[in-house]
C-alpha positions in Angstrom: 142.6 54.3 293.2 139.4 52.4 294.1 136.7 54.7 295.4 135.5 52.1 298.0 138.1 53.2 300.5 141.2 51.0 300.0 143.7 52.7 297.7 144.3 50.5 294.6 148.0 50.8 295.0 147.9 49.5 298.6 145.5 46.7 297.7 147.6 45.6 294.7 150.7 45.6 296.8 149.0 43.7 299.6 147.6 41.1 297.1 151.1 40.6 295.6 152.6 40.2 299.0 150.1 37.6 300.0 150.7 35.6 296.8 154.5 35.9 297.2 154.2 34.4 300.7 152.1 31.6 299.3 154.6 30.9 296.5 157.5 30.9 298.9 155.6 28.4 301.2 154.8 26.2 298.2 158.4 26.3 297.0 159.8 25.6 300.5 157.4 22.7 300.9 158.4 21.3 297.5 162.2 21.7 298.3 161.9 20.0 301.7 159.5 17.3 300.6 160.6 13.7 300.3 160.4 11.9 297.0 160.5 8.4 298.3 157.0 7.1 297.6 154.2 7.4 295.1 152.3 9.5 297.7 155.4 11.9 298.0 155.6 12.2 294.2 151.8 12.9 293.9 152.2 15.7 296.6 155.2 17.0 294.7 153.2 17.1 291.4 150.4 18.9 293.2 152.8 21.4 294.7 154.3 22.0 291.2 150.8 22.6 289.8 150.1 25.0 292.7 153.4 26.7 292.0 152.6 27.1 288.3 149.2 28.6 289.2 150.7 30.8 291.8 153.4 31.9 289.4 150.7 32.9 286.8 148.8 34.7 289.6 152.0 36.5 290.6 152.5 37.7 287.0 148.9 39.1 287.0 149.4 40.7 290.4 152.7 42.3 289.3 151.0 43.7 286.2 148.1 45.0 288.4 150.7 46.6 290.7 152.5 48.2 287.8 149.2 49.5 286.5 148.4 51.0 289.9 151.9 52.6 290.1 151.4 54.0 286.7 147.9 55.4 287.7 149.4 56.8 290.9 152.2 58.5 288.8 149.6 59.9 286.4 147.5 61.3 289.3 150.6 62.8 290.9 151.6 64.3 287.6 148.2 65.8 287.1 148.3 67.3 290.6 151.8 68.6 290.0 150.6 70.4 286.9 147.6 71.8 288.7 149.9 73.0 291.5 152.3 74.6 289.0 149.4 76.4 287.2 148.2 77.6 290.6 151.7 78.8 291.5 151.8 80.7 288.2 148.5 82.3 288.9 149.7 83.3 292.4 152.8 84.8 290.9 150.8 86.8 288.3 148.4 88.0 290.9 151.2 89.1 293.2 152.9 91.0 290.4 149.6 92.7 289.5 149.0 93.6 293.2 152.6 94.9 293.6 152.1 97.2 290.6 148.8 98.5 291.9 150.3 99.0 295.4 153.1 100.9 293.8 150.6 103.2 292.2 148.8 103.5 295.6 152.1 104.5 297.2 152.8 107.1 294.5 149.4 108.6 295.0 150.1 108.9 298.8 153.5 110.6 298.1 151.9 113.0 295.6 149.1 113.8 298.0 151.7 114.4 300.7 153.5 116.8 298.4 150.3 118.8 297.7 149.6 118.9 301.5 153.1 120.3 302.1 152.6 122.9 299.3 149.4 124.1 300.9 151.0 124.3 304.3 154.0 126.3 303.0 151.6 128.7 301.2 149.4 129.1 304.3 152.5 129.7 306.5 153.8 132.3 304.0 150.4 134.1 304.0 150.3 134.2 307.7 153.8 135.6 307.9 153.5 138.3 305.3 150.1 139.2 304.0 151.7 140.5 300.8 151.9 137.1 299.3 148.3 137.0 297.9 149.4 136.7 294.3 151.6 133.7 295.0 148.9 132.2 297.1 146.5 132.4 294.2 149.1 130.8 292.0 149.6 128.1 294.6 145.8 127.5 294.9 145.6 127.1 291.1 148.5 124.7 291.2 147.0 122.8 294.1 143.6 122.6 292.4 145.2 121.2 289.2 147.3 118.7 291.2 144.3 117.6 293.2 142.4 117.1 290.0 145.2 114.9 288.5 145.4 113.0 291.8 141.6 112.3 291.8 141.8 111.1 288.2 144.8 108.9 289.1 142.9 107.5 292.1 139.9 106.9 289.8 142.1 105.0 287.4 143.5 103.0 290.3 140.0 102.1 291.4 139.1 100.8 288.0 142.4 98.8 287.7 142.0 97.3 291.2 138.4 96.3 290.4 139.5 94.8 287.1 142.1 92.9 289.0 139.6 91.8 291.6 141.4 93.5 294.5 138.3 94.9 296.2 140.1 96.2 299.4 142.5 98.3 297.4 139.7 99.5 295.1 137.8 100.7 298.2 140.8 102.4 299.7 141.5 104.2 296.3 137.9 105.2 296.1 138.0 106.7 299.6 141.2 108.6 298.7 139.5 109.8 295.5 136.5 111.1 297.5 138.9 112.9 299.9 140.8 114.5 297.1 137.5 115.7 295.5 136.3 117.0 298.8 139.6 118.9 299.3 139.3 120.3 295.8 135.8 121.6 296.6 137.0 123.2 299.8 139.9 124.8 297.9 137.4 126.2 295.4 135.4 127.8 298.2 138.6 129.4 299.5 139.4 130.8 296.1 136.0 132.4 295.9 136.3 134.2 299.3 137.1 137.9 298.9 
């Protein structure tokens, strides 16, 4: 492709078309010409020379067009390979993100389970008063689970950052901070008499 503005393929095709028209005109002129005089024969000889020159030029132009077609095919092939490589990268990134989002959803489910456990324990304490021992056991379990969840959130932050998924890394970091805050609040509750 010429960089001046006209694509090489179009320019080569146009030049070939112009020369084909010239060749056809010369051939038509030769076929319709009379051969009755010396002057007619001289014109016919000149037309034959012009046809030979045009024929040689047509060969060159066909070769130029074939070269441009080959170059266009090569450019298209290079682009197709680049597109394929990009499509593969998109597929890999999508798989990575899907796996990370699966971990995010699992964290959300596990945090919801911990929340339900705390609510059940709190409801049991309000209803009975005699459930202090199970509440202490529940608080210890909740503390351990919050610790594991905070560690899992921290792992997710690192994995999301390594995968260059900044928005997910920020959300996981926010969840990790909330889990650690909940754990601190839980420790304060355990220390109350």
